[in-house]
C-alpha positions as CSV (number, residue, x, y, z in Angstrom):
1,M,-5.0,-4.6,20.4
2,I,-6.7,-2.5,17.7
3,A,-8.4,-4.5,14.9
4,P,-6.8,-4.1,11.7
5,V,-8.1,-2.4,8.8
6,R,-9.3,-5.1,5.9
7,K,-10.5,-3.8,2.5
8,E,-11.2,-5.7,-0.5
9,V,-11.5,-5.8,-4.1
10,L,-12.5,-8.0,-7.4
11,V,-10.3,-7.0,-10.3
12,E,-11.1,-8.3,-13.8
13,A,-7.5,-9.4,-14.5
14,S,-5.4,-12.4,-13.7
15,V,-3.4,-12.8,-10.7
16,E,-0.3,-12.4,-12.0
17,R,-1.1,-9.0,-13.9
18,C,-2.9,-8.1,-10.5
19,F,0.6,-8.4,-8.2
20,E,2.4,-6.6,-11.4
21,V,1.0,-3.7,-11.7
22,F,0.4,-3.0,-7.3
23,T,4.3,-3.6,-7.3
24,A,6.3,-2.8,-10.4
25,G,3.3,-0.9,-11.5
26,I,2.2,1.5,-8.4
27,D,3.5,4.6,-9.8
28,R,0.6,4.3,-12.6
29,W,-2.1,3.8,-9.9
30,W,-1.3,5.3,-6.1
31,P,-2.6,8.4,-5.8
32,R,-0.3,11.6,-6.0
33,E,-2.2,13.3,-2.6
34,H,-1.2,10.1,-0.6
35,H,2.4,11.8,-0.7
36,I,4.7,12.9,3.1
37,G,6.9,15.2,1.0
38,K,6.9,18.8,1.4
39,S,6.6,19.6,-2.9
40,P,4.2,17.3,-4.6
41,L,4.7,13.6,-5.5
42,V,6.1,12.8,-9.2
43,R,6.8,9.1,-8.7
44,E,5.9,6.3,-6.8
45,V,8.1,3.4,-6.4
46,L,7.8,-0.1,-5.4
47,E,10.8,-2.2,-5.9
48,P,9.7,-5.5,-6.6
49,R,11.8,-7.8,-4.8
50,L,12.5,-9.1,-1.0
51,G,13.8,-6.0,1.2
52,G,12.9,-4.0,-1.9
53,R,12.1,-0.3,-1.0
54,W,8.7,1.7,-0.9
55,Y,9.2,5.3,-1.6
56,G,8.0,8.3,-3.2
57,V,10.0,10.9,-5.5
58,S,8.7,14.5,-5.1
59,A,9.3,17.2,-7.8
60,D,12.0,18.8,-5.7
61,G,13.9,15.5,-6.1
62,E,13.5,14.2,-2.8
63,E,13.1,10.7,-1.7
64,C,10.4,10.4,0.9
65,D,10.3,6.9,2.3
66,V,7.5,5.0,3.5
67,G,8.4,1.3,4.1
68,K,10.1,-1.8,2.3
69,V,9.4,-4.8,1.4
70,L,8.9,-7.8,4.2
71,V,7.3,-10.9,2.2
72,W,8.0,-11.3,-1.5
73,E,5.4,-14.5,-3.0
74,P,4.5,-13.7,-6.2
75,P,1.7,-13.6,-7.5
76,R,0.0,-14.5,-4.6
77,R,1.3,-12.5,-1.2
78,L,2.7,-9.3,-0.4
79,V,4.0,-7.9,3.0
80,L,4.8,-4.3,3.4
81,A,6.7,-2.3,6.1
82,W,4.5,0.9,6.7
83,Q,6.7,3.0,8.4
84,I,5.1,6.0,9.0
85,T,3.9,7.8,11.8
86,K,1.2,9.0,13.6
87,D,2.3,12.9,12.7
88,W,3.0,11.4,8.9
89,Q,6.5,11.3,8.7
90,Y,8.5,8.7,8.0
91,H,10.5,6.8,11.2
92,P,12.8,3.9,10.1
93,D,12.7,2.2,13.9
94,F,8.2,2.2,13.4
95,V,6.9,-0.6,11.4
96,T,3.4,-1.8,11.0
97,E,2.3,-4.2,8.6
98,I,0.4,-4.1,5.3
99,E,-0.5,-7.8,3.8
100,V,-1.5,-7.9,0.6
101,L,-3.2,-11.4,-1.0
102,F,-4.0,-11.8,-4.4
103,T,-6.4,-14.8,-5.0
104,A,-7.7,-16.3,-8.5
105,E,-11.5,-16.2,-8.8
106,G,-11.1,-17.3,-12.5
107,P,-8.4,-16.7,-15.4
108,R,-9.7,-13.1,-15.4
109,R,-11.1,-12.1,-12.4
110,T,-8.6,-11.7,-9.1
111,R,-10.1,-10.9,-5.6
112,V,-7.1,-9.1,-3.8
113,E,-7.7,-8.1,-0.2
114,L,-5.4,-5.7,2.1
115,E,-4.8,-6.0,5.9
116,H,-3.2,-2.8,7.5
117,R,-2.2,-3.8,11.2
118,N,-0.6,-3.6,14.3
119,L,-2.2,-0.3,14.3
120,E,-2.1,-0.4,18.3
121,R,1.8,0.8,17.6
122,Y,0.7,4.0,17.5
123,G,-0.5,4.0,20.7
124,D,-3.2,6.6,22.0
125,A,-3.1,8.1,18.4
126,A,-4.1,4.5,17.1
127,P,-8.1,4.6,17.3
128,A,-7.6,8.1,15.3
129,F,-5.0,6.8,13.0
130,K,-7.5,4.0,12.0
131,K,-10.1,5.8,11.5
132,Q,-8.0,8.5,8.7
133,I,-6.8,4.9,6.8
134,D,-10.4,3.3,7.2
135,A,-11.9,6.4,6.1
136,P,-13.6,6.3,2.4
137,G,-10.5,8.5,1.2
138,G,-8.2,6.0,2.5
139,W,-7.4,2.4,1.8
140,G,-10.8,1.8,-0.2
141,R,-9.9,4.6,-2.1
142,I,-6.5,3.6,-2.7
143,L,-7.6,-0.1,-3.9
144,E,-10.2,0.8,-6.0
145,S,-7.2,3.2,-8.1
146,F,-5.7,-0.1,-8.1
147,A,-8.1,-1.8,-9.3
148,R,-9.4,0.3,-12.2
149,T,-5.2,0.3,-13.3
150,A,-5.1,-3.6,-13.2
151,A,-8.4,-4.1,-15.3
152,G,-7.6,-1.4,-17.6
């Protein structure tokens, strides 16, 4: 078993705003370089509902799937399927999970906790993949980008 990657950030915004910015507002904060398409990312989309698609739209018009919404419990909890393989390609039958919890620490402060789990599904590549997503440019940087947008 490979331990999940866990990150958290305190955001100076209400829990409702954090959930909305994280989901429906993902295009405002998702780093453009975190994309698997062949041409530059122009839009990141997370359909805000149970079963909603998570995908990027490339400059050439291609839609690159990332995953889908597995659990939709606004404004407290979200679970996403991450269907990106060790080769950084989408595969519909491959799933790891990203759980995001939004906990109010006051009327305008929210603790956002992210856990990327089931990394053992990467097999022998799991330790190297975990190292990539746990590195400074991985989930930590992505959450910081989200926090700046949500607080703004």
